[in-house]
C-alpha positions in Angstrom: -0.5 2.6 3.7 -2.5 0.0 1.8 -2.2 -2.1 -1.3 -4.7 -3.4 -3.8 -4.4 -6.7 -5.6 -6.3 -6.3 -8.9 -6.1 -9.9 -10.1 -6.0 -12.6 -7.5 -6.8 -16.3 -7.4 -7.1 -16.4 -3.6 -10.7 -16.2 -2.3 -10.9 -15.7 1.4 -14.0 -16.7 3.3 -13.2 -14.2 6.1 -12.3 -10.5 5.9 -8.9 -9.4 6.9 -6.8 -6.2 6.7 -3.3 -4.9 7.5 -1.8 -1.6 8.6 1.9 -1.1 8.0 4.2 1.6 9.1 8.0 1.7 9.1 7.9 0.6 12.7 4.7 -1.5 13.1 2.6 -4.1 11.3 -1.0 -4.9 12.4 -2.9 -7.8 11.0 -6.7 -8.0 11.6 -8.9 -11.0 10.7 -12.4 -12.2 11.4 -11.1 -15.7 12.1 -7.9 -15.2 14.0 -6.7 -13.0 16.9 -5.0 -9.7 16.1 -1.3 -9.7 15.4 1.0 -6.7 16.1 4.7 -6.8 15.3 7.4 -4.2 16.0 9.2 -4.2 12.6 12.1 -1.9 13.6 12.3 -0.7 9.9 12.9 -4.3 8.7 10.7 -7.0 7.3 10.9 -9.8 9.9 8.0 -10.5 12.2 9.6 -11.6 15.4 7.0 -11.5 18.3 3.3 -10.8 18.3 2.7 -8.1 21.0 -0.9 -7.4 20.2 -2.1 -8.5 23.7 0.5 -6.7 25.7 -0.9 -3.6 27.5 2.1 -1.4 26.9 1.4 -1.5 23.1 -2.3 -0.7 23.5 -2.1 2.8 22.1 -0.1 1.6 19.1 -2.6 -1.1 18.4 -5.6 1.3 18.7 -3.9 3.8 16.3 -3.2 1.2 13.7 -6.7 -0.4 14.0 -8.2 2.9 12.9 -6.1 3.2 9.7 -7.7 0.4 7.6 -11.2 1.5 8.8 -10.6 4.8 7.0 -10.6 2.9 3.7 -12.9 -0.2 4.4 -15.6 -0.3 7.0 -16.3 -3.8 8.4 
């Protein structure tokens, strides 16, 4: 899943991307560490689990999704 903002006033100096499923949200940025949240079908980001080894396969899977659209 991805979105496109056609008219924006925000101009980022760093590239960033997001992968979102019903269960997970991954945020990637050149200027910040990765963020991975288990969304549980909701919209509240409760705890960043990006560095926890037990979620490594989820993180790797989600990291590949934005790259299919935009190569850094």
